[in-house]
N, C-alpha and C positions, 0 to 999 in steps of 0.2 A: 687531712687534719680537720677536726671539727671546727665550727665557728667559734666555740668557746676556747679551743686550743689556740686558734689564731689570735683571739683577743688577748689572751694571756701572753702570747709570744710578742705581740706588738708592745706590751708594756715595758719590755726590756730596752726599748729604743727611745720612745718618746712619751710614755705614759699610756696605760691601758685605756681602752675605750669606755664610753658610757656617757651618761649625762654629766657634763662638766669635766671633760677630759683634761688632764694636765700633764705635767712632766714629773720625772723622778728627780729629787734633789741630787745634784752632782752630775746631771746630764748635760747635754749640749747647751740648753738654754742658760743654765747657771753659769757655764763657762763664758758665754757671751756677755752676761751681765757683769761678771768679774772683769772682763776686758773693758767694759764701759766704765767701771769704777776706777780704772787706771791701775789695776793690779797686774802682777806679772810683768810682761813686757809691753803693756798697753800704753800708759801715759807717763810712766816714771813716778818719782816721789818728790817730796819737798814742795818747792814753789811750782814745780811742774804738775803736781797732783791737783792743785787748784785749777790750773788751766785745763787739766784733763777732766775734772769734774764738770766744768763749763761745757767742754766739748761733748762729754757724755750726755749731759742734759739736752744739748742741742740735737744730738743724734736721737735721743728718746723722743723729743718733740717731732722730729722728722718722721719717725716710725708711727707716732700717733696720727700725724697728718695723713700719711699714706693709708693707714687703716681706716680712717674716716672717709677717705675718697674711694677706697676699694669697692664697697657695696654698690655705689652708683656705676662705676665702671663695669662691674660684673653684670649688673642689671641691664645695662645698655647692650652688652654683648650676648647674654644668654638667658635672661630671666624674662618670661612673657609678662605682658601687662595684665593678662587675665589667663586663667587656666583654660587651655584649648580643649575642644571636644573632638572626639573621633566618632564617626557614625557607625563604625564596625570595629571588631577587634583587629589589631594589626597582625601581620605575619611575625613570626619569631625574629626574623632579620630586621624588619622595620622597627619592631618594638625595641630591640637592643640598640640599633643604630640611631634612631630618632629620639628616644626617650630615656633609656637607661644610661647610655654613654654620656649624653649631655646633662643628665641629672635634672630632667624637666618633667613636671607633673602633667597629667592629662586625665580627662574624664571620658570613659569609653562607653558608648551606648551599644545596645544590642549584643552585649557580651554574656548576658544571663538568660536570654529568652528561652533557651532549651532546658533550663533548670526547672524541674517540677516545683521547687521551693517558691519560685517567683509567683506562681499561680495558686499555690496551696497554703503557704505560710500566712496565717492570720492569728490573732489572739485566740480565736475559737478553735482553730486547728491545733495550735500548740496545747491548748487545754485538753483536747480530746486525745492527742497523741502522746504527750509527755507531761501532762499536768501533774501526775503523781510522782514524777521523778524529782529527786532532790538535787538542787544546784547550789553552787556557791554564789552568794549575793553580797555585794558591797553595800554597806549602809552608812550614810553620813548625815549630819544635821542639816547641811546646806547644799548637798549635791557635789561638792568638791572632794574627790578622792585623790590621794597621792598629790597633795598640794601644800604649799607653805601657809601656815597659820601662825602669825607672830614670829617667834624664833624657833618654831617647830616645823618639821616636815611630817605631816600627819597622814597616816594611811587609814583606810576605812575599817570600820568594824566589819567582820566577815561572818555571815550567818549561813547555815545550810538549811534551805527552805524548799518545800515542794514548789515547783514552778507555778502551780495553781495559786499559791499565796501571792506571788508577784503579779500574776494576771488579775487577781481580785483587786489589788491596789490600782493597777493600770486602768481597769474598767470601772473603778469607783464603787465596787461592791464591798470593799473593806478598807480600813486604814491601818497604817503601820508607822511607827515613829521614824522620822527622818525620810531620806530619799533613797529609793532602791535602784540598784543598777546591776544587772547580770553582766559582768565585765571581767571576770577572772580570765587571765590569759593562759599561756602555756598549753594551748590546744584544748580549751574547755569543751569545744564542740564534740570531738571524738571521745573524750574521756568522760564527760558528764551527760551528753545528749546523743549517744550513738544511734538512737532510733531515728534521728533526723538525717543521717548521712546518705540514705538512698535518694534524698530529694535534691542533691547537688553533687557536683564533681568534687573529688577529693583534692584536686589541685586545679590550677589554670594551665591547660596544656601548652598553649603558645608561650606563656611566660616561663613555664618550667623548661621548655626547650631553649628559649632564648638565654635563660640564666644558667642553664646546665645543671640544675639541681631541683629537688623537690622542696616544698615549703617546710620550714622548721616548725611552724605552728599554724593551726586553723582555729580561729576564735569566734565565739558567738556573743552577740551584743543585744541586750534588750533592757530598756529602762524608761524612766520618767523624763519629761522635758527638762526638768531642773537638774538633771545629772550632767555634769560638765567634766571634760578632760582638760586639765591645766596644760599650759604651754610647755612643750618638751620636744625632744627629738628621739628617734630610734635608729639603730644600726641595721635596719631591715628594709628591703624593697617591699613595699606594702601595697597589696591589691585589696582595696576596701569596697565591698559589695553591699549595696543597700537593697534589701528584699522588700521592706514595707516602710512607708514614711520617708523621712529625709534627714540627712546629716549636714550640718553647717560647719565648714572648715575655715579657719583663719591660718594662713600659711606664711612662713618666712623662708626664703632660700638660705642655704648654709652661709652664703656670702654676707648675710646680715648679722653674722655673729658679733662683729665689733659693737653693734648697737643693742645687743640683747644681754641683760645682766645675769651673771651667775655670781653667787656669793659663796665663797669656799676658802679653805686654807690648805697649806701643804700637808701631805700625808705620806708616810713611808710605806704604806701597804694598801692594797686595794680594798674597797668596800665590796662585800659579796652580796649581791642582790640580783634583781632583774638585769642590771647592767653592771659592768666592772670598770672602775676608773681610779685614777690617781689625781686628785684635784689640786689646784693652787689658786689662791687669791685671798679674800678677806675674812670669810666666815663660812662655817658649816652649820647645818641645821640639825638639831637633836631629833632623831627619829622617834615618832610616837604613833600611837594607834587610838582611834576612837573606841570607846567601850560603851555599849548600850546597857543601861541599868534596868533593873526590874520595873522601875517607875516609868520607863520610857524616855529618860533623859540621857544625854551623852556626857561623858567625861574623857579627857585626854590623858593617856597613860604613856609615860616615856618607855621606850624600848632600850633599857640600859645595856643589854648584851650586844646591841648593834652599833656599828661604826656610824659616826655622824655623816650626814648626807648633803651633797651640793644639789641645788635645784634652782630653777628660775623663779624668783619671787614676784615677778611682775604679772599683773592681770592685763592682757592686751586689750580687753574690752573697756577697761577703766584704768589706764596706766597712770602711775604716780610720777608725773614728769618732773616734779620738783626733786624727787629722789633719784630718778633715772632719766635725766634730760636727754641722753644720747638716743633713747628709744624713739624720740620724736622724729629722728632721721630715718628710721626703718620704714619700709613700705610693704605692708602686708597685702597678700592676695586673699580674696574671699571667694568661696565657691560653695554651692549647694549641690549635694549629690542626691538625686531623686531615686525612687524605687526603680529597679531594673538597670541602674547605672553602676559603673565601677570606676573608682578613683585610683589611678596609679600615683602613689605618694612616694617619691624617691627617698632613699636612705639619706639621713642627715638633715632633712627638711624639718624645721620647727613647725609644730602644729598644735592648735587649740580647737577642741571639738564640742559642738552642741548638737542637739537632736530634737526632732519632733516627739511628742508624747507617744510612747509605745513603739518607737522605731525598732525594727528588726534588721540586723546586719550581720554579715560574716566577713572576716578578713583573713588573708593569707600573708604570712610573714616569710619572706625568703632572705636568708642571711646575705648581707652585702659582701662584695669583694673588698678585701683590705689592700687596695692597690694604690697607685700614685694619687688618685683622687682623694682617697681617705687620708693619705699622708699630707696633702696640701691643706685639707681641713684642719688636721692636727697642728700644722704650722700656724695657720690663721688663728686658731684657738689659743695656742701658746703665746703668740705675739700679743694678742688682745689682753691676756691676763698679765703678761710680763710688763706691758706698758701701763697697766693700771687704767686702761681706757674706760672700764665699767665702774 
């Protein structure tokens, strides 16, 4: 069954996957809440219902207390204080046993040294090789694509430009309104820049063997220093390879979920997009897109045909702790991935990404396994939302 098929299948049990996974109304979580309210055979009625309400609130407080303590316990057991380095690629067995199974990130050196791209790819090489090739370019006024702006989840304007236009901006030869970022996913490297494929491997052999599958997508990234990826998580085992420049990652393990705010409401059907999910909590964001006018200014246009979107509204670089006080208890890991290095970013890890100007990178997305580890995260996510902890 395909990854998409598995995702839709999981929604029948505890809410389909995606950014801000939730539950289906009428599912197991709702039944548990009904019991907590004293319905059915829980706490009875009349005078007993008042006592039942007190007991339910005490039980809810206990759940919240456990959720607040859980990230520290998980960190002590399995989350490193810093992202470890490996001096060479691991064997498939070691990669699966030491990193994938425990869901731990690492930075791998000397994994790309045999790629011609590592020695060839520069802005001048890209200009000579694929400069005339048109690529999808995300354009935003401030560098934040796919991010919360006020009460909107705003996606970038997308323009189809010759790569040379992007290179002109990166090299200071020309100006363009806003911030440019070649970041379209869904395998934009083989679909838009196939001329570059001989310069690297089509997959990561030791990872493919360990995971028992080929990557779902191979993506190409190139942009300005002010292009930022907002805090989010993916349901992919991510092998992120920096070819030129450097990438700066801020990471949170899945166990930090109780401290990371999502704002969302119950929905009876999945949002169809890059991820699929059934959210629950307080607020959904109206999806919108930046539009670039002929005068070079930006306006935000609502996408009325799209379902509302849950997203993380918090900027981890400047968190609003008055609004999201729980985030002060989260402990981020920071790492910089240099040219020639590969970051293994496990599935479900929250990440926020910045880069050096003109950084060139490629990443491989392998669909995660929807196993007990995934189910445990779903439970943590559902309990966090049901308890109103965020």
